[in-house]
C-alpha positions as CSV (number, residue, x, y, z in Angstrom):
1,M,22.5,19.6,23.2
2,A,22.3,19.4,26.9
3,F,20.9,16.7,29.2
4,S,18.2,18.0,32.3
5,V,20.1,17.1,35.5
6,V,16.6,15.8,36.6
7,H,15.7,12.3,35.5
8,R,12.2,11.7,34.1
9,E,10.7,8.5,33.2
10,M,9.7,8.6,29.6
11,S,9.3,5.0,28.5
12,Y,7.3,4.6,25.0
13,I,4.1,2.7,23.4
14,G,3.1,4.5,20.3
15,V,-0.5,4.7,19.2
16,G,-1.8,6.3,16.3
17,A,-2.6,7.0,12.6
18,V,0.0,7.4,9.4
19,Y,-0.9,9.8,6.9
20,L,0.5,10.4,3.5
21,E,0.5,12.7,1.0
22,M,2.1,12.6,-2.4
23,L,4.3,15.5,-3.0
24,G,3.1,18.2,-5.4
25,S,-0.2,16.8,-5.7
26,G,-1.8,19.1,-3.4
27,A,-4.2,16.5,-2.3
28,G,-3.6,17.1,1.7
29,L,-2.3,14.3,4.2
30,L,-4.8,11.3,3.7
31,P,-5.0,8.1,6.2
32,V,-3.5,4.8,5.5
33,G,-5.7,3.3,7.9
34,N,-4.9,0.3,10.0
35,N,-1.1,0.2,10.6
36,S,0.7,-2.2,13.1
37,Q,4.1,-0.7,12.5
38,L,5.9,2.0,12.1
39,E,9.9,1.7,12.2
40,Y,12.9,3.1,10.8
41,A,16.6,2.0,10.7
42,F,19.7,3.7,9.7
43,D,22.9,2.2,8.3
44,E,26.5,3.9,9.1
45,E,29.2,4.0,7.0
46,K,32.6,4.1,9.4
47,Q,36.2,4.8,9.4
48,E,38.3,3.8,12.0
49,L,42.1,4.7,12.2
50,P,43.6,2.3,14.6
51,N,46.5,3.5,17.6
52,Y,49.7,2.2,16.0
53,M,51.8,4.0,18.9
54,T,50.4,1.6,21.6
55,P,50.6,-2.0,22.0
56,G,47.2,-2.2,23.5
57,G,45.6,-1.4,20.0
58,G,42.3,0.7,20.3
59,N,41.6,3.5,18.0
60,A,43.2,6.6,17.4
61,N,39.8,8.1,15.9
62,V,36.9,7.6,14.0
63,Q,34.8,9.3,11.2
64,S,30.9,8.2,10.7
65,K,28.1,9.2,8.6
66,I,24.9,7.8,7.6
67,S,24.8,6.1,4.4
68,S,20.9,5.3,4.4
69,F,17.6,6.2,6.2
70,T,14.8,3.7,5.9
71,G,11.5,3.2,7.3
72,S,8.9,0.3,7.3
73,M,5.3,0.1,7.8
74,V,2.7,-3.2,7.9
75,L,-0.3,-1.9,6.7
76,H,-3.6,-4.0,7.0
77,D,-6.4,-2.2,5.1
78,F,-6.5,-3.4,1.5
79,T,-7.6,-0.4,-0.1
80,P,-6.9,0.5,-3.5
81,E,-4.8,3.4,-2.8
82,N,-2.6,0.9,-0.4
83,L,-2.1,-1.6,-3.1
84,A,-0.7,1.0,-5.5
85,L,1.6,1.7,-2.8
86,A,2.9,-1.7,-2.9
87,L,2.8,-2.3,-6.3
88,R,3.4,1.1,-7.8
89,G,0.1,1.0,-9.4
90,S,-2.6,3.2,-10.4
91,V,-5.9,3.7,-9.5
92,A,-9.2,4.2,-11.1
93,A,-12.6,4.5,-9.8
94,V,-15.5,2.2,-10.5
95,V,-18.9,3.9,-10.5
96,A,-22.3,2.5,-10.5
97,G,-23.6,1.9,-14.0
98,T,-25.2,-0.6,-16.5
99,V,-22.9,-2.7,-18.8
100,T,-24.4,-3.7,-22.0
101,D,-23.0,-6.6,-24.3
102,E,-19.6,-6.7,-22.7
103,V,-18.0,-9.0,-25.4
104,Q,-15.8,-11.8,-23.6
105,E,-13.6,-14.3,-25.3
106,C,-14.1,-17.9,-24.1
107,A,-12.6,-22.1,-25.2
108,G,-16.2,-22.7,-24.4
109,V,-15.4,-25.7,-22.4
110,N,-16.5,-27.3,-19.3
111,G,-15.6,-25.6,-15.9
112,E,-13.8,-22.3,-17.8
113,L,-14.2,-19.4,-15.7
114,I,-14.9,-16.3,-17.9
115,P,-14.7,-12.9,-15.8
116,F,-16.1,-9.4,-16.3
117,D,-14.3,-6.5,-16.7
118,F,-16.1,-4.9,-13.5
119,P,-16.9,-5.5,-10.0
120,I,-20.3,-7.3,-10.5
121,D,-23.6,-5.6,-8.5
122,H,-25.0,-9.4,-7.6
123,S,-28.1,-7.7,-6.4
124,A,-28.9,-6.7,-10.0
125,A,-29.7,-8.7,-12.9
126,I,-27.3,-10.6,-14.8
127,T,-27.7,-11.8,-18.8
128,V,-25.5,-13.6,-20.9
129,K,-25.8,-14.3,-24.7
130,T,-24.0,-16.1,-27.3
131,A,-21.7,-13.7,-30.0
132,A,-24.8,-14.4,-32.3
133,D,-27.3,-12.7,-29.6
134,A,-29.2,-16.2,-28.4
135,A,-30.2,-16.0,-25.3
136,L,-28.0,-18.2,-22.5
137,T,-29.7,-19.8,-19.6
138,V,-27.9,-19.8,-16.2
139,D,-27.6,-23.2,-14.5
140,V,-28.0,-24.9,-18.0
141,D,-25.4,-23.0,-19.8
142,Y,-23.3,-21.4,-17.1
143,T,-23.1,-20.4,-13.5
144,I,-22.2,-17.4,-11.8
145,T,-19.5,-16.6,-9.4
146,S,-18.0,-14.0,-7.5
147,T,-16.3,-12.1,-10.6
148,G,-17.9,-13.7,-13.8
149,I,-19.4,-17.2,-14.9
150,V,-18.3,-20.5,-15.4
151,V,-19.1,-22.5,-18.6
152,I,-21.5,-25.6,-18.3
153,G,-20.1,-28.2,-21.1
154,D,-23.2,-29.9,-22.3
155,G,-25.0,-25.6,-22.8
156,D,-24.3,-23.6,-25.8
157,I,-21.5,-21.9,-25.0
158,T,-18.8,-21.9,-27.7
159,N,-15.4,-20.9,-28.2
160,A,-17.4,-17.9,-30.2
161,G,-17.5,-16.3,-27.3
162,V,-20.4,-14.5,-25.3
163,K,-21.6,-11.3,-24.5
164,V,-22.7,-10.4,-20.8
165,S,-24.9,-7.5,-19.5
166,Y,-24.8,-6.9,-15.7
167,T,-24.4,-3.9,-13.5
168,K,-21.3,-2.7,-12.0
169,A,-20.7,-2.2,-8.5
170,V,-19.1,0.6,-6.9
171,G,-15.1,-0.3,-6.4
172,A,-12.0,0.8,-7.8
173,I,-9.2,-1.0,-10.1
174,M,-5.5,-1.0,-9.3
175,E,-3.2,-1.7,-12.4
176,A,0.3,-2.9,-10.8
177,L,3.6,-1.7,-12.3
178,V,2.2,1.0,-14.1
179,A,3.6,4.1,-11.9
180,S,6.8,5.4,-11.1
181,G,8.2,5.4,-7.9
182,Q,5.8,8.7,-6.3
183,E,7.6,10.8,-3.3
184,F,5.4,11.4,-0.5
185,R,5.2,13.5,2.8
186,L,4.5,11.1,6.0
187,H,3.1,12.2,9.2
188,F,2.3,10.2,12.4
189,D,-0.5,11.7,14.4
190,G,0.0,9.6,17.7
191,V,-0.1,9.6,21.4
192,N,2.3,7.8,23.8
193,D,0.1,5.4,25.4
194,A,2.9,4.7,28.6
195,Q,2.4,8.5,29.3
196,S,-1.4,9.0,29.8
197,G,-1.6,9.7,26.3
198,K,0.3,12.9,25.4
199,P,0.6,13.6,21.7
200,V,3.3,12.5,19.5
201,A,4.1,13.8,15.9
202,I,6.6,12.4,13.8
203,T,6.8,14.1,10.2
204,N,9.1,12.6,7.2
205,H,9.2,15.5,4.6
206,R,10.3,13.2,1.5
207,I,9.9,9.6,1.6
208,K,9.7,7.1,-1.7
209,F,8.5,3.3,-1.2
210,S,10.1,0.3,-2.7
211,P,7.7,-2.4,-4.1
212,T,6.4,-4.7,-1.5
213,S,8.3,-7.8,-0.5
214,G,5.1,-10.0,-0.9
215,L,1.5,-9.9,-0.3
216,A,-1.1,-13.0,0.3
217,F,-4.4,-12.9,-1.3
218,L,-5.5,-16.3,-0.1
219,G,-5.5,-17.7,3.4
220,S,-6.9,-18.2,6.9
221,E,-5.3,-15.2,8.6
222,F,-5.5,-11.5,7.9
223,G,-3.7,-10.0,5.3
224,E,-0.9,-7.5,5.9
225,I,0.8,-5.1,3.3
226,P,4.7,-4.7,4.3
227,L,6.0,-1.8,3.2
228,Q,9.8,-0.2,3.0
229,F,10.6,3.3,2.2
230,D,13.7,5.6,1.9
231,V,13.7,8.6,4.0
232,L,15.2,11.1,1.7
233,S,16.7,14.9,1.8
234,S,13.8,17.3,1.4
235,P,15.0,20.8,-0.4
236,S,11.6,22.3,1.1
237,V,13.0,22.7,4.6
238,V,15.1,25.6,4.7
239,G,16.7,27.0,8.2
240,S,19.4,26.7,10.7
241,G,19.2,23.6,12.8
242,L,15.9,22.0,11.0
243,S,16.3,18.8,9.7
244,K,15.4,18.0,6.2
245,Y,14.9,14.4,6.8
246,M,12.6,14.1,10.1
247,R,10.7,15.9,13.0
248,I,9.7,14.7,16.3
249,A,7.5,16.6,18.3
250,Q,6.0,15.7,21.9
251,A,4.2,16.8,24.8
252,M,6.4,16.5,28.2
């Protein structure tokens, strides 16, 4: 590597979108959405040989190598796919459709929530029956919430359970901690906003995410999904002078 004799100002403010592709899926690079951070860090393993020949000290030699190459992102879109990344989960789509006589167990006590199995389309009718198929009445036997119903204690809901019929809203269900750590290819499709928006492309050929350090699902501020990942050597990159870890291409 040789440095240019002529210096040019190359300050940097990065703006852009991060895309991921699960290795081996053939699904292509897909966006993760609004992301406020893409950062990298290195840990160094270093050996030092002190200079024992002079009283001034110092080192006669040093040897170092990178022991780990890691990255981090902060996602702001709580999509099922992003939550699956954070929680090593799987995602199943929920299609619109009618659910008939979904059986729900309950204690039948006042104030008890009975959540339904699928997201509810509240523009359609919801009907509730006893386990013996006797009709129950809204605001007499139960009230409706975002995700199910709440028992009214003086009504006719008992510990025998209920049957509910409703329309599913289009959505998705993420099941946490059911998938092993998947490997991905990452691509940053960005620009340098400090250099008149000149293109910047960053590629990590192979990464693996760690489970998130925490998620806030209740609060008054916008939620964040903090993610950490390891950058790994990719056997798919072959050739002299080519990095198996990271490639950065930028317009000058």
